[in-house]
C-alpha positions as CSV (number, residue, x, y, z in Angstrom):
1,Y,6.6,-0.5,7.4
2,E,9.4,0.2,5.0
3,I,9.8,1.3,1.4
4,Y,13.1,0.3,-0.1
5,Q,15.2,2.7,-2.2
6,C,17.4,1.4,-5.0
7,D,21.0,2.5,-5.6
8,W,20.2,3.3,-9.2
9,S,20.4,6.8,-10.5
10,S,17.0,6.9,-12.2
11,D,13.7,8.3,-10.8
12,V,12.3,4.8,-10.7
13,C,14.3,4.1,-7.5
14,S,13.1,7.3,-5.7
15,S,9.5,6.1,-5.9
16,D,9.3,6.0,-2.1
17,L,9.3,9.8,-2.0
18,W,6.6,10.0,-4.7
19,M,4.6,7.4,-2.8
20,R,4.9,9.2,0.6
21,H,3.6,12.4,-0.9
22,A,0.7,10.8,-2.8
23,K,-2.7,10.9,-1.2
24,R,-3.3,7.2,-1.9
25,W,-3.0,5.5,1.5
26,L,-5.2,2.9,3.1
27,L,-5.2,0.6,6.0
28,W,-5.9,-3.1,5.9
29,K,-7.3,-5.8,8.1
30,L,-6.6,-9.6,8.1
31,I,-9.9,-11.2,7.4
32,P,-10.2,-15.0,7.7
33,N,-10.6,-16.7,4.3
34,K,-13.8,-18.7,3.7
35,D,-11.5,-21.7,3.0
36,P,-9.7,-22.3,6.3
37,K,-6.8,-24.0,4.3
38,K,-6.0,-20.6,2.7
39,K,-4.2,-17.7,4.3
40,P,-6.3,-14.8,5.6
41,R,-7.1,-12.0,3.1
42,K,-5.7,-8.4,3.4
43,V,-8.8,-6.3,3.0
44,P,-8.4,-2.6,2.4
45,F,-10.2,0.1,4.5
46,Y,-10.2,3.9,4.3
47,V,-8.9,5.8,7.4
48,S,-12.6,6.6,8.0
49,G,-13.2,2.9,8.8
50,K,-15.2,2.3,5.6
51,L,-14.5,-0.8,3.5
52,R,-12.9,0.1,0.1
53,T,-15.2,-1.4,-2.5
54,S,-14.7,0.6,-5.7
55,E,-12.6,3.0,-7.7
56,G,-13.4,6.4,-9.1
57,P,-13.7,10.0,-7.8
58,E,-15.3,9.0,-4.5
59,D,-12.6,6.5,-3.9
60,T,-9.8,8.9,-4.7
61,A,-11.3,11.5,-2.4
62,A,-11.5,9.0,0.5
63,L,-7.8,8.0,0.3
64,A,-5.5,9.3,3.0
65,T,-2.1,10.9,3.2
66,F,0.8,8.8,4.4
67,E,0.9,10.7,7.7
68,D,-2.8,10.3,8.4
69,A,-2.7,6.5,7.7
70,V,0.5,6.0,9.8
71,A,-1.0,8.1,12.7
72,L,-4.1,5.9,12.8
73,L,-2.1,2.7,12.6
74,A,0.3,4.0,15.3
75,K,-2.6,4.4,17.7
76,G,-2.4,0.6,18.1
77,S,-5.9,0.0,17.0
78,P,-6.4,-3.8,16.9
79,R,-8.7,-3.2,13.9
80,Y,-5.9,-2.7,11.4
81,A,-2.9,-4.8,10.6
82,G,-0.9,-2.6,8.2
83,L,-0.7,0.1,5.6
84,G,-1.8,-0.2,2.0
85,F,-1.2,1.9,-1.1
86,A,-4.0,2.3,-3.7
87,L,-2.8,1.6,-7.3
88,G,-4.6,3.0,-10.3
89,Q,-5.3,6.4,-11.8
90,D,-4.3,9.4,-9.6
91,E,-5.9,12.8,-9.6
92,G,-4.3,13.6,-12.9
93,D,-3.6,11.5,-15.9
94,K,-1.0,9.3,-14.3
95,Y,-1.3,5.7,-13.1
96,W,0.2,4.0,-10.1
97,Q,1.3,0.4,-10.8
98,G,3.1,-2.2,-8.8
99,I,4.1,-5.8,-8.4
100,D,3.8,-8.1,-5.5
101,L,7.1,-10.0,-4.7
102,D,5.9,-12.2,-1.9
103,D,7.9,-15.5,-1.8
104,F,10.3,-14.1,-4.4
105,P,13.8,-15.5,-4.1
106,A,16.1,-13.0,-2.4
107,N,18.8,-13.0,-5.1
108,G,19.6,-11.3,-8.3
109,W,18.6,-7.7,-9.1
110,V,15.7,-7.7,-6.7
111,H,18.0,-8.5,-3.7
112,H,20.6,-6.0,-4.9
113,C,18.1,-3.2,-5.4
114,C,15.6,-3.7,-2.7
115,A,17.0,-5.7,0.2
């Protein structure tokens, strides 16, 4: 697991520190897709082992710290394949947003900033 840090001088590029300290962490499992031609789905679970199915106060309360999620993943449980981060409204009035860059060409500003 890695979070990349940009060389820029703005707060945007120090988001890895904000993320590590946010209690928004989950674990995920690879679940076979109903269509065998499609790749498996990454399904989010709380560190309690419960499937994440909704958002709201109960969801926010069930999210884990980075340390707790990493510790459970490090135990080598075959149940989980990786770490996840819950986007959406935090405990205050701020929102976590993100983009997925799978299969994005490794060139231009993304490569310069994040590779």
